[in-house]
C-alpha positions as CSV (number, residue, x, y, z in Angstrom):
1,M,-28.1,4.3,103.9
2,Q,-29.9,2.0,106.1
3,S,-29.5,-1.7,105.6
4,T,-32.1,-4.1,106.1
5,K,-31.4,-7.1,108.1
6,S,-32.0,-10.5,106.6
7,G,-34.9,-11.2,108.8
8,D,-36.5,-7.8,108.2
9,S,-38.9,-7.5,105.4
10,P,-38.9,-4.3,103.4
11,D,-41.1,-1.7,104.4
12,P,-43.4,-1.0,101.6
13,G,-43.7,2.7,102.2
14,D,-40.1,3.5,102.7
15,P,-38.9,5.5,99.6
16,R,-35.4,4.8,100.2
17,Q,-35.9,1.1,100.1
18,E,-38.1,1.4,97.1
19,A,-35.3,3.4,95.4
20,E,-32.7,0.9,96.3
21,L,-34.9,-1.9,95.1
22,E,-35.5,0.0,91.9
23,I,-31.7,0.7,91.5
24,H,-31.0,-3.0,92.2
25,Q,-33.6,-4.0,89.5
26,L,-32.2,-1.4,87.1
27,Q,-28.7,-2.8,87.8
28,Q,-29.9,-6.3,87.2
29,T,-31.6,-5.1,84.0
30,V,-28.5,-3.3,82.9
31,S,-26.4,-6.4,83.7
32,A,-28.8,-8.6,81.8
33,M,-28.8,-6.2,78.9
34,R,-25.0,-6.1,79.0
35,D,-25.0,-9.9,79.0
36,R,-27.5,-10.0,76.2
37,M,-25.6,-7.3,74.3
38,A,-22.3,-9.2,74.8
39,V,-24.1,-12.3,73.4
40,M,-25.5,-10.3,70.6
41,E,-22.1,-8.8,69.8
42,M,-20.6,-12.3,69.9
43,Q,-23.3,-13.5,67.6
44,A,-22.8,-10.5,65.4
45,D,-19.0,-11.1,65.4
46,E,-19.7,-14.8,64.5
47,R,-22.0,-13.7,61.7
48,V,-19.4,-11.2,60.5
49,Q,-16.7,-13.9,60.6
50,A,-19.0,-16.3,58.8
51,A,-19.8,-13.6,56.2
52,I,-16.1,-12.8,55.9
53,A,-15.3,-16.5,55.5
54,E,-18.1,-16.9,53.0
55,A,-17.0,-13.8,51.1
56,G,-13.4,-15.2,51.1
57,D,-14.6,-18.5,49.8
58,E,-16.7,-16.8,47.2
59,A,-13.8,-14.5,46.3
60,R,-11.5,-17.5,46.0
61,Q,-14.1,-19.3,43.7
62,L,-14.5,-16.1,41.7
63,R,-10.7,-15.9,41.3
64,Q,-10.6,-19.5,40.1
65,Q,-13.4,-18.8,37.7
66,I,-11.6,-15.7,36.5
67,G,-8.4,-17.6,36.0
68,A,-10.2,-20.4,34.1
69,L,-12.1,-17.8,32.0
70,R,-8.8,-15.9,31.4
71,E,-7.1,-19.1,30.3
72,Q,-10.1,-19.9,27.9
73,M,-9.9,-16.4,26.6
74,E,-6.2,-16.7,26.0
75,N,-6.7,-20.1,24.3
76,L,-9.4,-18.6,22.1
77,Q,-7.3,-15.6,21.3
78,A,-4.3,-17.8,20.4
79,A,-6.6,-20.0,18.2
80,G,-8.0,-16.8,16.7
81,D,-4.5,-15.5,16.1
82,A,-3.5,-18.8,14.6
83,S,-6.6,-18.7,12.3
84,V,-5.8,-15.1,11.3
85,Q,-2.2,-15.9,10.6
86,S,-3.3,-19.0,8.6
87,A,-5.8,-16.9,6.6
88,L,-3.2,-14.2,6.1
89,A,-0.7,-16.7,4.9
90,A,-3.3,-18.3,2.5
91,R,-4.2,-14.8,1.3
92,E,-0.6,-13.9,0.7
93,N,0.0,-17.2,-1.1
94,D,-3.1,-16.5,-3.3
95,L,-1.8,-13.0,-4.0
96,Q,1.6,-14.4,-4.9
97,Q,0.1,-16.9,-7.3
98,L,-2.0,-14.1,-8.8
99,R,1.1,-11.9,-9.2
100,E,2.9,-14.8,-10.9
101,T,-0.1,-15.4,-13.2
102,V,-0.3,-11.8,-14.1
103,Q,3.4,-11.7,-14.8
104,A,3.1,-14.8,-16.9
105,L,0.2,-13.3,-18.8
106,R,2.2,-10.1,-19.3
107,D,5.1,-12.1,-20.6
108,Q,2.9,-14.0,-23.0
109,L,1.3,-10.8,-24.2
110,E,4.7,-9.2,-24.7
111,E,5.8,-12.4,-26.7
112,A,2.6,-12.2,-28.7
113,R,3.2,-8.6,-29.5
114,F,6.8,-9.4,-30.5
115,E,5.6,-12.2,-32.7
116,K,2.9,-10.0,-34.2
117,D,5.5,-7.2,-34.9
118,R,7.9,-9.8,-36.4
119,A,5.1,-11.2,-38.5
120,L,4.0,-7.7,-39.7
121,Q,7.6,-6.9,-40.5
122,A,8.0,-10.2,-42.4
123,V,4.7,-9.5,-44.3
124,A,5.8,-5.9,-45.0
125,A,9.2,-7.1,-46.2
126,E,7.6,-9.7,-48.4
127,A,5.1,-7.2,-49.7
128,N,8.0,-4.7,-50.4
129,A,10.0,-7.4,-52.2
130,E,6.9,-8.5,-54.2
131,G,6.2,-4.9,-55.0
132,A,9.8,-4.4,-56.1
133,E,9.6,-7.6,-58.2
134,L,6.3,-6.5,-59.7
135,R,7.8,-3.0,-60.5
136,K,10.7,-4.7,-62.2
137,T,8.4,-7.0,-64.1
138,I,6.2,-4.0,-65.1
139,A,9.3,-2.0,-66.2
140,A,10.6,-5.0,-68.2
141,M,7.2,-5.5,-69.8
142,R,7.0,-1.8,-70.6
143,D,10.4,-2.0,-72.2
144,E,9.4,-5.0,-74.1
145,M,6.1,-3.3,-75.2
146,E,8.0,-0.2,-76.3
147,A,10.4,-2.4,-78.2
148,L,7.5,-4.2,-79.8
149,R,5.8,-0.9,-80.6
150,A,9.0,0.4,-82.1
151,A,9.4,-2.8,-84.1
152,A,5.8,-2.6,-85.2
153,R,6.3,1.0,-86.3
154,D,9.4,0.1,-88.1
155,G,7.5,-2.8,-89.8
156,V,4.7,-0.5,-90.8
157,A,7.1,2.0,-92.1
158,D,8.9,-0.8,-94.1
159,T,5.6,-2.1,-95.4
160,E,4.6,1.3,-96.5
161,R,7.9,1.7,-98.3
162,T,7.8,-1.7,-99.8
163,G,4.1,-2.0,-100.3
164,R,3.6,-5.2,-98.3
165,K,1.0,-5.9,-95.7
166,P,2.2,-6.2,-92.1
167,A,2.3,-9.5,-90.4
168,K,-0.8,-10.1,-88.2
169,A,1.1,-11.7,-85.4
170,L,3.1,-8.7,-84.5
171,P,0.3,-6.2,-84.0
172,A,-1.9,-8.7,-82.3
173,A,0.9,-9.7,-79.8
174,G,1.7,-6.0,-79.2
175,G,-1.9,-5.0,-78.9
176,S,-2.6,-7.8,-76.4
177,S,0.4,-7.0,-74.2
178,G,-0.3,-3.3,-74.4
179,E,-3.9,-3.8,-73.3
180,R,-2.9,-6.1,-70.5
181,L,-0.4,-3.7,-69.1
182,Q,-2.4,-0.5,-69.5
């Protein structure tokens, strides 16, 4: 390679000098491009770091929001659980009261049945006693009627034998009693 002296001006027709000049320009272009690329990489790194920082901030905020929402959800769930437990307790209390009411009504019904049966037995016993008394009265009246009939027959037979008329009180009394009983 031939070097040009500082005082020498390049020869416009020399291909070697033109090539060296072109190489030198290309080297400067490459160097400028490398510098520009380094600056761009630095800017890209800065943008990436800024995006990472922004994403980290956003992730931290989202975690905080998630935590707050989780806490609200747990509070709501606890309140809902408490409401459900309260409703279940109230329902169980109502059911217990209904069971007690049903049992009281069953007891009252059983007592009413017992009282009805006792009343029916008392009525039946009274009716049986009255029927027995009436049967005794009927038997006694039949006996009395038979005795009166027998006495009347005897009186009629005595009258026929003696020729006297029978007393009116005896047949009338016997006839009325007989008619009442028959």
